[in-house]
GULOKE-377121 format. One record per residue (C-alpha): residue number from 1; residue in three letters; x, z, y. Coordinates in steps of 0.25 Angstrom, whole numbers, plus 5000, padded with zeros to 4 digits. Layout:
// GULOKE-377121
{NUM,"Ala",{X,Z,Y}} ...
***
This chain:
// GULOKE-377121
{1,"Met",{5020,5015,4768}} {2,"Glu",{5009,5026,4772}} {3,"Arg",{5014,5026,4786}} {4,"Thr",{5014,5011,4787}} {5,"Lys",{5000,5010,4781}} {6,"Phe",{4995,5021,4791}} {7,"Arg",{5001,5013,4803}} {8,"Asn",{4995,5000,4799}} {9,"Glu",{4981,5007,4798}} {10,"Leu",{4984,5014,4812}} {11,"Ala",{4988,5001,4818}} {12,"Gln",{4975,4995,4813}} {13,"Gln",{4967,5006,4819}} {14,"Leu",{4974,5004,4832}} {15,"Arg",{4970,4990,4832}} {16,"Val",{4955,4993,4827}} {17,"Asp",{4954,5004,4838}} {18,"Ser",{4959,4994,4849}} {19,"Ile",{4949,4984,4845}} {20,"Arg",{4938,4995,4845}} {21,"Ala",{4942,5000,4859}} {22,"Ala",{4942,4986,4865}} {23,"Asp",{4929,4983,4858}} {24,"Ala",{4922,4995,4864}} {25,"Ala",{4928,4992,4878}} {26,"Gly",{4924,4977,4877}} {27,"Ser",{4938,4975,4883}} {28,"Gly",{4953,4978,4880}} {29,"His",{4965,4973,4873}} {30,"Pro",{4964,4975,4858}} {31,"Thr",{4972,4964,4854}} {32,"Ser",{4984,4969,4862}} {33,"Ser",{4982,4982,4856}} {34,"Met",{4981,4977,4841}} {35,"Ser",{4995,4970,4842}} {36,"Ala",{5002,4984,4844}} {37,"Ala",{4994,4992,4835}} {38,"Asp",{5005,4993,4824}} {39,"Leu",{5016,4997,4834}} {40,"Met",{5007,5008,4839}} {41,"Ala",{5003,5013,4826}} {42,"Ala",{5018,5015,4822}} {43,"Leu",{5021,5022,4835}} {44,"Leu",{5010,5032,4834}} {45,"Asp",{5013,5035,4820}} {46,"Gly",{5027,5041,4820}} {47,"His",{5034,5037,4833}} {48,"Leu",{5025,5041,4845}} {49,"Arg",{5027,5056,4849}} {50,"Leu",{5015,5060,4857}} {51,"Asp",{5007,5072,4857}} {52,"Phe",{4993,5067,4861}} {53,"Asp",{4988,5081,4863}} {54,"Arg",{4999,5084,4873}} {55,"Pro",{5001,5071,4881}} {56,"Glu",{5008,5079,4892}} {57,"Asn",{5019,5083,4881}} {58,"Pro",{5032,5078,4888}} {59,"Gly",{5038,5075,4874}} {60,"Asn",{5028,5064,4871}} {61,"Asp",{5031,5050,4869}} {62,"His",{5025,5040,4879}} {63,"Leu",{5016,5028,4874}} {64,"Val",{5015,5017,4884}} {65,"Phe",{5006,5005,4882}} {66,"Ser",{5013,4995,4891}} {67,"Lys",{5003,4985,4886}} {68,"Gly",{4992,4993,4892}} {69,"His",{4981,4983,4888}} {70,"Ala",{4983,4988,4874}} {71,"Ser",{4976,5001,4877}} {72,"Pro",{4967,5000,4865}} {73,"Leu",{4979,5002,4856}} {74,"Leu",{4984,5014,4865}} {75,"Tyr",{4970,5020,4864}} {76,"Ser",{4969,5017,4849}} {77,"Cys",{4983,5024,4847}} {78,"Phe",{4977,5036,4855}} {79,"Lys",{4965,5037,4846}} {80,"Ala",{4974,5036,4833}} {81,"Ala",{4983,5047,4839}} {82,"Gly",{4970,5056,4841}} {83,"Ala",{4971,5056,4856}} {84,"Ile",{4958,5049,4858}} {85,"Asp",{4946,5047,4849}} {86,"Asp",{4939,5035,4845}} {87,"Ala",{4927,5037,4854}} {88,"Glu",{4937,5037,4866}} {89,"Leu",{4944,5025,4861}} {90,"Leu",{4931,5017,4862}} {91,"Thr",{4930,5021,4877}} {92,"Phe",{4941,5011,4879}} {93,"Arg",{4939,5005,4893}} {94,"Glu",{4926,5012,4896}} {95,"Phe",{4924,5018,4910}} {96,"Gly",{4929,5032,4910}} {97,"Ser",{4938,5031,4897}} {98,"Arg",{4952,5035,4897}} {99,"Leu",{4955,5023,4888}} {100,"Glu",{4956,5013,4900}} {101,"Gly",{4959,4998,4898}} {102,"His",{4974,5001,4900}} {103,"Pro",{4980,5015,4897}} {104,"Thr",{4981,5025,4909}} {105,"Pro",{4985,5040,4909}} {106,"Ala",{4970,5043,4909}} {107,"Leu",{4975,5046,4894}} {108,"Pro",{4985,5057,4893}} {109,"Trp",{4994,5049,4883}} {110,"Val",{4996,5037,4893}} {111,"Asp",{5007,5040,4903}} {112,"Val",{5005,5027,4912}} {113,"Ala",{4995,5017,4914}} {114,"Thr",{4998,5003,4908}} {115,"Gly",{4991,4990,4908}} {116,"Ser",{4998,4982,4919}} {117,"Leu",{5008,4976,4909}} {118,"Gly",{5023,4978,4910}} {119,"Gln",{5021,4993,4915}} {120,"Gly",{5021,5001,4902}} {121,"Leu",{5035,4999,4898}} {122,"Pro",{5040,5002,4912}} {123,"Phe",{5032,5015,4912}} {124,"Gly",{5037,5018,4898}} {125,"Val",{5052,5017,4904}} {126,"Gly",{5048,5026,4915}} {127,"Leu",{5043,5036,4904}} {128,"Ala",{5055,5034,4896}} {129,"Leu",{5065,5036,4907}} {130,"Thr",{5058,5049,4911}} {131,"Ala",{5059,5054,4897}} {132,"Ala",{5073,5051,4896}} {133,"Arg",{5079,5054,4909}} {134,"Leu",{5069,5065,4915}} {135,"Asp",{5062,5072,4905}} {136,"Glu",{5073,5070,4894}} {137,"Leu",{5063,5069,4883}} {138,"Asn",{5065,5062,4870}} {139,"Asn",{5051,5056,4869}} {140,"Arg",{5049,5041,4869}} {141,"Val",{5041,5030,4877}} {142,"Trp",{5034,5020,4868}} {143,"Val",{5029,5008,4876}} {144,"Leu",{5020,4997,4870}} {145,"Cys",{5022,4984,4877}} {146,"Gly",{5015,4970,4876}} {147,"Asp",{5023,4957,4875}} {148,"Ser",{5015,4951,4887}} {149,"Glu",{5020,4962,4897}} {150,"Met",{5034,4959,4892}} {151,"Ala",{5034,4948,4903}} {152,"Glu",{5033,4959,4914}} {153,"Gly",{5045,4962,4922}} {154,"Ser",{5042,4976,4922}} {155,"Ile",{5044,4977,4907}} {156,"Trp",{5058,4972,4908}} {157,"Glu",{5061,4982,4920}} {158,"Ala",{5057,4993,4910}} {159,"Phe",{5066,4987,4899}} {160,"Glu",{5077,4987,4909}} {161,"His",{5076,5001,4913}} {162,"Ala",{5073,5007,4899}} {163,"Ala",{5086,5000,4895}} {164,"Phe",{5094,5005,4907}} {165,"Tyr",{5090,5019,4905}} {166,"Arg",{5092,5018,4890}} {167,"Leu",{5078,5023,4887}} {168,"Asp",{5078,5024,4872}} {169,"Asn",{5065,5032,4873}} {170,"Ile",{5056,5020,4876}} {171,"Val",{5051,5010,4866}} {172,"Ala",{5044,4997,4870}} {173,"Leu",{5034,4992,4859}} {174,"Val",{5033,4977,4863}} {175,"Asp",{5020,4972,4857}} {176,"Val",{5023,4957,4856}} {177,"Asn",{5009,4951,4852}} {178,"Arg",{5012,4938,4858}} {179,"Leu",{4999,4936,4865}} {180,"Gly",{4996,4940,4880}} {181,"Gln",{4983,4939,4887}} {182,"Thr",{4983,4924,4889}} {183,"Gly",{4992,4919,4878}} {184,"Glu",{5006,4921,4872}} {185,"Thr",{5016,4929,4879}} {186,"Met",{5029,4924,4884}} {187,"His",{5037,4927,4872}} {188,"Gly",{5026,4927,4861}} {189,"Trp",{5031,4934,4848}} {190,"Asp",{5046,4932,4852}} {191,"Leu",{5050,4946,4850}} {192,"Gly",{5064,4943,4854}} {193,"Ala",{5061,4938,4868}} {194,"Tyr",{5057,4953,4871}} {195,"Ser",{5067,4960,4862}} {196,"Ala",{5079,4952,4867}} {197,"Arg",{5077,4955,4881}} {198,"Ala",{5074,4970,4878}} {199,"Arg",{5088,4970,4871}} {200,"Ala",{5095,4963,4882}} {201,"Ile",{5090,4974,4891}} {202,"Gly",{5095,4985,4882}} {203,"Trp",{5083,4989,4873}} {204,"His",{5083,4990,4858}} {205,"Thr",{5073,4981,4852}} {206,"Val",{5066,4980,4839}} {207,"Glu",{5057,4968,4835}} {208,"Val",{5046,4970,4825}} {209,"Asp",{5033,4965,4819}} {210,"Gly",{5023,4973,4826}} {211,"His",{5014,4974,4815}} {212,"Asp",{5024,4979,4804}} {213,"Pro",{5023,4994,4803}} {214,"Glu",{5037,4996,4797}} {215,"Arg",{5044,4987,4807}} {216,"Ile",{5037,4995,4818}} {217,"Glu",{5041,5008,4812}} {218,"Ala",{5055,5004,4811}} {219,"Ala",{5055,4999,4825}} {220,"Leu",{5049,5012,4831}} {221,"Thr",{5060,5020,4823}} {222,"Glu",{5071,5011,4828}} {223,"Ala",{5066,5013,4843}} {224,"Glu",{5066,5028,4841}} {225,"Ala",{5080,5028,4836}} {226,"Thr",{5086,5019,4847}} {227,"Ser",{5094,5026,4857}} {228,"Gly",{5099,5022,4870}} {229,"Arg",{5090,5011,4873}} {230,"Pro",{5075,5008,4873}} {231,"Thr",{5068,5000,4862}} {232,"Ala",{5058,4989,4862}} {233,"Ile",{5050,4986,4849}} {234,"Val",{5046,4972,4850}} {235,"Ala",{5034,4969,4840}} {236,"Arg",{5028,4956,4836}} {237,"Thr",{5013,4959,4835}} {238,"Ser",{5000,4951,4834}} {239,"Lys",{4990,4953,4845}} {240,"Gly",{4976,4957,4840}} {241,"Lys",{4983,4961,4826}} {242,"Gly",{4974,4962,4815}} {243,"Ala",{4961,4955,4820}} {244,"Ser",{4960,4941,4817}} {245,"Glu",{4951,4939,4829}} {246,"Val",{4962,4941,4839}} {247,"Glu",{4975,4942,4832}} {248,"Asn",{4986,4934,4838}} {249,"Leu",{4976,4926,4846}} {250,"Pro",{4976,4922,4860}} {251,"Gly",{4965,4925,4870}} {252,"Lys",{4962,4939,4864}} {253,"His",{4969,4947,4874}} {254,"Gly",{4961,4958,4881}} {255,"Lys",{4948,4956,4873}} {256,"Pro",{4941,4965,4863}} {257,"Leu",{4939,4958,4850}} {258,"Gln",{4926,4950,4848}} {259,"Asp",{4924,4955,4834}} {260,"Pro",{4930,4969,4833}} {261,"Ala",{4923,4973,4820}} {262,"Thr",{4930,4961,4812}} {263,"Ala",{4943,4965,4818}} {264,"Ile",{4942,4979,4815}} {265,"Glu",{4938,4976,4801}} {266,"Glu",{4951,4967,4800}} {267,"Leu",{4959,4978,4804}} {268,"Gly",{4953,4988,4794}} {269,"Gly",{4942,4994,4801}} {270,"Val",{4941,5006,4810}} {271,"Arg",{4951,5018,4807}} {272,"Asp",{4953,5032,4812}} {273,"Leu",{4967,5035,4809}} {274,"Arg",{4975,5045,4817}} {275,"Val",{4990,5045,4819}} {276,"Lys",{4997,5058,4822}} {277,"Val",{5006,5055,4833}} {278,"Ser",{5018,5064,4833}} {279,"Ala",{5020,5073,4845}} {280,"Pro",{5034,5074,4851}} {281,"Asp",{5044,5083,4844}} {282,"Thr",{5045,5091,4857}} {283,"Ala",{5037,5093,4870}} {284,"Gly",{5049,5090,4879}} {285,"Gly",{5055,5098,4889}} {286,"Ser",{5046,5104,4900}} {287,"Arg",{5051,5099,4914}} {288,"Thr",{5053,5108,4926}} {289,"Phe",{5057,5103,4939}} {290,"Ser",{5066,5113,4947}} {291,"Pro",{5070,5110,4961}} {292,"Thr",{5084,5105,4962}} {293,"Gly",{5086,5109,4976}} {294,"Gly",{5078,5110,4989}} {295,"Glu",{5082,5098,4997}} {296,"Thr",{5073,5092,5009}} {297,"Ala",{5075,5079,5016}} {298,"Arg",{5075,5082,5031}} {299,"Phe",{5077,5073,5043}} {300,"Glu",{5079,5076,5058}} {301,"Val",{5068,5071,5068}} {302,"Gly",{5074,5060,5076}} {303,"Glu",{5084,5055,5066}} {304,"Ser",{5081,5041,5060}} {305,"Val",{5080,5040,5045}} {306,"Ala",{5074,5030,5035}} {307,"Thr",{5062,5035,5027}} {308,"Arg",{5068,5029,5015}} {309,"Lys",{5080,5037,5017}} {310,"Ala",{5071,5049,5019}} {311,"Tyr",{5065,5046,5006}} {312,"Gly",{5078,5047,4998}} {313,"Gln",{5081,5060,5005}} {314,"Gly",{5067,5066,5003}} {315,"Leu",{5067,5061,4988}} {316,"Arg",{5080,5068,4985}} {317,"Ala",{5075,5081,4992}} {318,"Leu",{5062,5080,4984}} {319,"Gly",{5070,5079,4971}} {320,"Ser",{5078,5091,4975}} {321,"Arg",{5065,5099,4976}} {322,"Arg",{5058,5093,4964}} {323,"Gly",{5064,5090,4950}} {324,"Asp",{5052,5081,4946}} {325,"Val",{5055,5070,4956}} {326,"Val",{5062,5057,4951}} {327,"Ala",{5066,5045,4959}} {328,"Met",{5068,5030,4956}} {329,"Asp",{5072,5018,4964}} {330,"Gly",{5072,5003,4962}} {331,"Glu",{5087,5001,4965}} {332,"Val",{5086,5003,4980}} {333,"Ser",{5089,5018,4981}} {334,"Asn",{5099,5017,4992}} {335,"Ser",{5088,5010,5000}} {336,"Thr",{5076,5020,4996}} {337,"His",{5086,5031,4997}} {338,"Ser",{5081,5036,4983}} {339,"Glu",{5096,5037,4980}} {340,"Gln",{5097,5050,4986}} {341,"Phe",{5088,5056,4975}} {342,"Arg",{5096,5048,4965}} {343,"Glu",{5109,5055,4970}} {344,"Ala",{5103,5069,4970}} {345,"Tyr",{5095,5068,4957}} {346,"Pro",{5100,5056,4948}} {347,"Glu",{5093,5061,4936}} {348,"Arg",{5080,5059,4943}} {349,"Tyr",{5083,5046,4949}} {350,"Phe",{5080,5033,4942}} {351,"Glu",{5085,5019,4946}} {352,"Met",{5075,5008,4943}} {353,"Tyr",{5083,4997,4948}} {354,"Ile",{5075,4984,4954}} {355,"Ala",{5063,4987,4945}} {356,"Glu",{5052,4993,4953}} {357,"Gln",{5042,4992,4942}} {358,"Gln",{5050,5000,4932}} {359,"Met",{5053,5010,4944}} {360,"Leu",{5038,5012,4946}} {361,"Ala",{5036,5013,4931}} {362,"Thr",{5047,5023,4929}} {363,"Ala",{5040,5032,4940}} {364,"Val",{5027,5031,4933}} {365,"Gly",{5034,5035,4920}} {366,"Met",{5041,5047,4927}} {367,"Gln",{5029,5052,4934}} {368,"Ala",{5021,5052,4920}} {369,"Arg",{5031,5063,4916}} {370,"Gly",{5029,5071,4928}} {371,"Trp",{5041,5067,4937}} {372,"Val",{5039,5063,4951}} {373,"Pro",{5045,5049,4954}} {374,"Phe",{5049,5043,4967}} {375,"Ala",{5052,5028,4966}} {376,"Ser",{5058,5020,4977}} {377,"Thr",{5061,5006,4981}} {378,"Phe",{5059,4996,4992}} {379,"Ala",{5044,4996,4995}} {380,"Ala",{5043,4981,4994}} {381,"Phe",{5048,4982,4979}} {382,"Leu",{5037,4992,4975}} {383,"Ser",{5028,4980,4975}} {384,"Arg",{5035,4975,4962}} {385,"Ala",{5030,4988,4956}} {386,"Tyr",{5016,4989,4962}} {387,"Asp",{5009,4987,4948}} {388,"Phe",{5017,4999,4943}} {389,"Ile",{5012,5007,4955}} {390,"Arg",{4998,5002,4953}} {391,"Met",{4999,5006,4938}} {392,"Ala",{5006,5019,4941}} {393,"Ser",{4993,5023,4949}} {394,"Ile",{4985,5020,4936}} {395,"Ser",{4994,5029,4929}} {396,"Arg",{4991,5040,4938}} {397,"Ala",{5005,5041,4942}} {398,"Ser",{5011,5049,4953}} {399,"Leu",{5024,5043,4958}} {400,"Asn",{5031,5041,4972}} {401,"Leu",{5036,5027,4977}} {402,"Met",{5045,5025,4989}} {403,"Gly",{5045,5011,4995}} {404,"Ser",{5056,5009,5006}} {405,"His",{5059,4997,5015}} {406,"Ala",{5045,4995,5019}} {407,"Gly",{5040,4986,5030}} {408,"Thr",{5046,4976,5040}} {409,"Ala",{5054,4988,5045}} {410,"Ile",{5064,4986,5034}} {411,"Gly",{5070,4974,5043}} {412,"Glu",{5080,4964,5039}} {413,"Asp",{5077,4964,5024}} {414,"Gly",{5064,4955,5026}} {415,"Pro",{5051,4955,5020}} {416,"Ser",{5055,4955,5005}} {417,"Gln",{5059,4969,5007}} {418,"Met",{5048,4974,5016}} {419,"Ala",{5036,4981,5009}} {420,"Leu",{5024,4977,5018}} {421,"Glu",{5013,4979,5007}} {422,"Asp",{5017,4993,5001}} {423,"Leu",{5008,5002,5008}} {424,"Ala",{4996,4993,5004}} {425,"Ala",{5001,4992,4990}} {426,"Met",{5003,5007,4988}} {427,"Arg",{4990,5011,4996}} {428,"Ala",{4983,5003,4985}} {429,"Val",{4988,5011,4973}} {430,"His",{4978,5021,4968}} {431,"Gly",{4980,5035,4973}} {432,"Ser",{4993,5031,4980}} {433,"Thr",{5000,5038,4992}} {434,"Val",{5007,5030,5002}} {435,"Leu",{5016,5036,5012}} {436,"Tyr",{5024,5030,5024}} {437,"Pro",{5033,5040,5031}} {438,"Cys",{5039,5037,5045}} {439,"Asp",{5051,5046,5045}} {440,"Ala",{5061,5053,5035}} {441,"Asn",{5055,5067,5035}} {442,"Gln",{5041,5062,5033}} {443,"Thr",{5047,5053,5021}} {444,"Ala",{5054,5065,5015}} {445,"Arg",{5042,5075,5016}} {446,"Leu",{5032,5065,5009}} {447,"Leu",{5040,5064,4996}} {448,"Glu",{5036,5078,4991}} {449,"Pro",{5021,5076,4993}} {450,"Met",{5023,5062,4986}} {451,"Ala",{5029,5069,4974}} {452,"Asp",{5017,5078,4973}} {453,"Arg",{5007,5068,4975}} {454,"Glu",{4999,5061,4964}} {455,"Gly",{4999,5046,4963}} {456,"Ile",{5008,5035,4968}} {457,"Cys",{5015,5039,4981}} {458,"Tyr",{5022,5028,4990}} {459,"Leu",{5031,5031,5002}} {460,"Arg",{5035,5019,5011}} {461,"Ala",{5049,5021,5017}} {462,"Ser",{5056,5013,5028}} {463,"Arg",{5070,5007,5028}} {464,"Gly",{5074,5009,5042}} {465,"Ala",{5076,5023,5048}} {466,"Ser",{5065,5029,5057}} {467,"Pro",{5065,5041,5066}} {468,"Val",{5062,5055,5060}} {469,"Ile",{5050,5060,5067}} {470,"Tyr",{5045,5071,5058}} {471,"Gly",{5052,5084,5055}} {472,"Pro",{5057,5087,5041}} {473,"Asp",{5047,5098,5038}} {474,"Glu",{5034,5091,5042}} {475,"Glu",{5024,5088,5031}} {476,"Phe",{5018,5075,5028}} {477,"Pro",{5006,5076,5019}} {478,"Ile",{5002,5064,5011}} {479,"Gly",{4989,5059,5017}} {480,"Gly",{4993,5064,5031}} {481,"Ser",{4998,5057,5044}} {482,"Arg",{5005,5062,5056}} {483,"Thr",{5001,5060,5071}} {484,"Val",{5014,5058,5077}} {485,"Arg",{5009,5055,5091}} {486,"Glu",{4996,5059,5097}} {487,"Gly",{4987,5050,5106}} {488,"Asp",{4973,5047,5109}} {489,"His",{4973,5032,5112}} {490,"Val",{4978,5025,5100}} {491,"Thr",{4983,5028,5086}} {492,"Leu",{4995,5022,5080}} {493,"Val",{4997,5023,5065}} {494,"Gly",{5010,5020,5058}} {495,"Ala",{5018,5025,5046}} {496,"Gly",{5033,5023,5043}} {497,"Val",{5040,5013,5052}} {498,"Thr",{5028,5010,5060}} {499,"Leu",{5026,5025,5064}} {500,"His",{5038,5025,5072}} {501,"Glu",{5033,5012,5079}} {502,"Ala",{5020,5018,5082}} {503,"Leu",{5027,5030,5089}} {504,"Glu",{5035,5020,5097}} {505,"Ala",{5022,5013,5101}} {506,"Ala",{5016,5026,5104}} {507,"Asp",{5027,5030,5114}} {508,"Arg",{5026,5016,5121}} {509,"Leu",{5011,5018,5122}} {510,"Ala",{5012,5032,5128}} {511,"Glu",{5020,5026,5139}} {512,"Glu",{5008,5017,5142}} {513,"Gly",{4998,5029,5141}} {514,"Val",{4993,5026,5127}} {515,"Arg",{4993,5038,5119}} {516,"Ala",{4995,5033,5104}} {517,"Arg",{4993,5042,5092}} {518,"Val",{5003,5039,5081}} {519,"Val",{4999,5042,5067}} {520,"Asp",{5010,5042,5056}} {521,"Leu",{5002,5038,5044}} {522,"Tyr",{5013,5041,5034}} {523,"Ser",{5002,5043,5023}} {524,"Ile",{4996,5030,5022}} {525,"Lys",{4989,5034,5009}} {526,"Pro",{4982,5043,5009}} {527,"Thr",{4979,5042,5024}} {528,"Asp",{4977,5052,5034}} {529,"Thr",{4962,5048,5037}} {530,"Glu",{4959,5060,5047}} {531,"Thr",{4971,5057,5056}} {532,"Leu",{4967,5042,5057}} {533,"Arg",{4952,5045,5059}} {534,"Arg",{4956,5054,5071}} {535,"Ala",{4965,5043,5077}} {536,"Ala",{4953,5033,5076}} {537,"Glu",{4944,5043,5083}} {538,"Glu",{4954,5048,5093}} {539,"Thr",{4961,5035,5098}} {540,"Glu",{4957,5021,5101}} {541,"Gly",{4962,5015,5088}} {542,"Leu",{4973,5014,5078}} {543,"Val",{4985,5005,5077}} {544,"Thr",{4991,5005,5063}} {545,"Val",{5005,5000,5061}} {546,"Glu",{5012,4997,5048}} {547,"Asp",{5025,4990,5043}} {548,"His",{5016,4984,5032}} {549,"Trp",{5007,4972,5030}} {550,"Pro",{4993,4975,5036}} {551,"Glu",{4986,4975,5023}} {552,"Gly",{4984,4989,5016}} {553,"Gly",{4995,4997,5023}} {554,"Leu",{4994,5008,5034}} {555,"Gly",{4984,5001,5043}} {556,"Asp",{4974,4999,5031}} {557,"Ala",{4976,5013,5027}} {558,"Val",{4972,5018,5041}} {559,"Leu",{4960,5009,5041}} {560,"Ala",{4955,5014,5028}} {561,"Ala",{4957,5028,5033}} {562,"Leu",{4949,5026,5045}} {563,"Ala",{4938,5019,5037}} {564,"Asp",{4938,5031,5027}} {565,"Ala",{4937,5040,5039}} {566,"Gly",{4925,5032,5045}} {567,"Ala",{4934,5031,5058}} {568,"Ser",{4934,5019,5067}} {569,"Ala",{4944,5014,5076}} {570,"Pro",{4952,5002,5080}} {571,"Val",{4964,5000,5071}} {572,"Thr",{4975,4990,5074}} {573,"Lys",{4984,4987,5061}} {574,"Leu",{4998,4983,5064}} {575,"Ala",{5006,4978,5051}} {576,"Val",{5015,4968,5047}} {577,"Thr",{5007,4954,5046}} {578,"Gly",{5018,4944,5046}} {579,"Met",{5029,4942,5036}} {580,"Pro",{5041,4949,5041}} {581,"Gly",{5056,4944,5040}} {582,"Ser",{5069,4950,5042}} {583,"Gly",{5073,4957,5055}} {584,"Lys",{5075,4971,5061}} {585,"Pro",{5065,4981,5059}} {586,"Ala",{5060,4981,5073}} {587,"Glu",{5059,4966,5074}} {588,"Leu",{5051,4966,5061}} {589,"Leu",{5041,4977,5066}} {590,"Ser",{5040,4970,5079}} {591,"Gln",{5037,4957,5072}} {592,"Ala",{5027,4963,5063}} {593,"Gly",{5019,4970,5075}} {594,"Ile",{5021,4984,5070}} {595,"Asp",{5032,4989,5080}} {596,"Ser",{5029,4999,5091}} {597,"Thr",{5026,4987,5101}} {598,"Ala",{5015,4982,5092}} {599,"Ile",{5009,4995,5090}} {600,"Ala",{5009,4998,5105}} {601,"Arg",{5002,4985,5107}} {602,"Ala",{4992,4987,5097}} {603,"Ala",{4989,5001,5102}} {604,"Arg",{4987,4996,5116}} {605,"Ala",{4976,4987,5111}} {606,"Leu",{4968,4998,5105}} {607,"Val",{4969,5007,5118}} {608,"Pro",{4959,5003,5129}} {609,"Asp",{4966,5000,5142}} {610,"Ser",{4979,5004,5136}} {611,"Ala",{4986,4994,5146}} {612,"Ser",{4981,5002,5158}} {613,"Arg",{4986,5016,5153}} 
***
């Protein structure tokens, strides 16, 4: 009974502190925090194993707030555990505070940024899969979910993958408080609507009164004892629990209380309880990554190889040299050629099926534990996971993405498979790196610098084979470019497929006496500003050509670089402007106006008197 009484008091403190934090900020989500306070009080007092003094301890449990808007509750938990003090709690949402409106890894006990609903549970699955299959630790991942976000498809991708991988080290605490932002949720207090679906997928489920400490304790103990499958504790709760001004009332979401003093009095006043959160029994094993070989991917100049195939060979070679590299794919590994890594290192490869959001979330979870993930699928399908990519940058995550089958050059499959917006999308991600290699050796050589780089790295690969123009030992620094043809009349700037079209155009122009410089801008972000500045100064103008929509891709990267350098020169942008259909790659490049004929025509227009040369 003493423990039950303490937990009741601790839950009330968490509610009071959530109200106080939101009141100090003048904004926030106290009612969403108050509903889950009993769940968190029980978790802190006896179940969570987390050494707050050593957040880097690999044996620590992970606590993820998928309902990231309940951050006042999370921060109140940190205060109760002694990780932060009351003064810092009341800096909630202030400029410069670590206690942001939604949790981020600015706090050392937060593994991943949450707040875009439907992402915390997928991230948790990534952490749990890492612990079970890579780190081989017996820690646990606890994820607090809101009932509103249970409508997100990404939540059910997470449920599916946790069941498939039999992750008995993850527990979802589903806070069913019935009320969303604008009204009642889809299923209200129908706990069975959630638990039945979870059970059908393969989860163990427990339905509880989320304000009954004894029922909560029994459910947590049952979750810890469940083997071979994950557990969901589906708890009926009351939004704004304990404060008559807001409890179970619509229209109170996302607002501080109007009369916080009365609510705090109803809840028994301000307390300063401390809970001793248990540290893990063991620190977990220390990981060392020893090279398993010394393989390199090498291709002969002149042979014809698809860059997607070079990616697979290069990734397998990288995996032989670095034991921290892991790979995953969205069930297209025989197209992206990541299957080559799978065949060599099956223990470090993870099939994520047609679930691109969960694939990205898994990569984020794995990098949080120090692994170096490479995730691959068709470039077009990464758009499904774009919000996860965006949130990964907020998590300060470092991971690597490969998008294959980009642009009209894929041919007959048609526009549904042609990524034509991926360069723009990836360039827009904070701190990202965007690479577009034109041949096999360049592709393979870019993988190691990607693995060593902070932030989100994206490599765009092509479906069709292209000539190898670079030797296997050449270096391609990120942020660089290659001038593959010298000339002083006009500059042609391409990357990937269009680099080869630019070279063909340069050959044609040379026959006419027009000396075209050809720049391989394989690093689209960061961009080689100096090379482009010299081209602007030393030639009559630039033609940029890309197998991509005109907005936000290579051409715009060139224009931005010239603006940054203060350089002025005529620039003609060639890009895909009309909706493509099916056809041969050459037919589609011609239709889009980005083939060698179109490039040569645009170059002539920039060179005075070119017709008379």
